[in-house]
C-alpha positions in Angstrom: 96.0 92.1 120.7 96.2 95.4 122.3 99.3 97.5 123.0 100.3 100.8 124.1 102.3 103.0 121.9 104.2 105.9 123.5 104.8 108.8 121.4 106.3 112.3 122.1 104.0 115.2 121.9 105.5 116.2 118.5 105.0 112.5 117.0 101.3 112.5 118.4 100.7 115.8 116.5 102.2 114.5 113.4 100.2 111.5 113.6 97.1 113.5 114.3 97.8 115.8 111.2 98.3 112.8 109.0 95.2 111.0 110.2 93.2 114.1 109.5 94.8 114.5 105.9 94.0 110.8 105.2 90.5 111.2 107.0 91.3 107.9 109.1 91.7 107.5 112.8 95.3 107.8 114.3 94.8 104.0 115.2 94.1 103.1 111.4 97.2 105.2 110.2 99.4 103.5 112.8 98.2 100.0 111.7 98.6 100.7 108.0 102.2 102.1 108.6 103.1 99.1 110.3 101.5 96.7 107.8 103.5 98.8 105.0 106.6 98.6 107.0 106.1 94.7 107.2 105.6 94.3 103.6 108.6 96.6 102.6 110.8 94.1 104.7 109.2 91.0 103.1 109.8 92.6 99.6 113.4 93.3 100.4 113.9 89.8 101.6 112.5 88.5 98.5 114.6 90.4 96.2 117.7 89.6 98.0 116.9 86.1 97.6 116.2 86.4 94.2 119.5 88.2 93.6 121.5 85.4 95.3 119.9 82.9 93.1 120.9 84.8 90.1 124.4 85.4 91.3 124.8 81.6 92.1 123.2 80.6 88.7 125.4 82.8 86.6 128.6 82.6 88.9 130.7 81.6 85.7 129.3 84.2 83.4 129.8 87.1 86.1 133.5 86.0 86.7 134.2 86.2 83.1 132.4 89.7 83.0 134.7 90.7 85.7 138.0 89.9 83.7 
């Protein structure tokens, strides 16, 4: 899929500098940043699900500890 990404001049310059630091194209830097952002969201959702499972499984113990 192709898409247009509109950046300010400052954002474009920051992206260009980052691409140079990483020896990558600006396209690749943006693509990798997007992949990283999606993976972070997936991890956060997974952690929330696990925390809720622990909370539900140990609700009695947590209630006693709160007393």
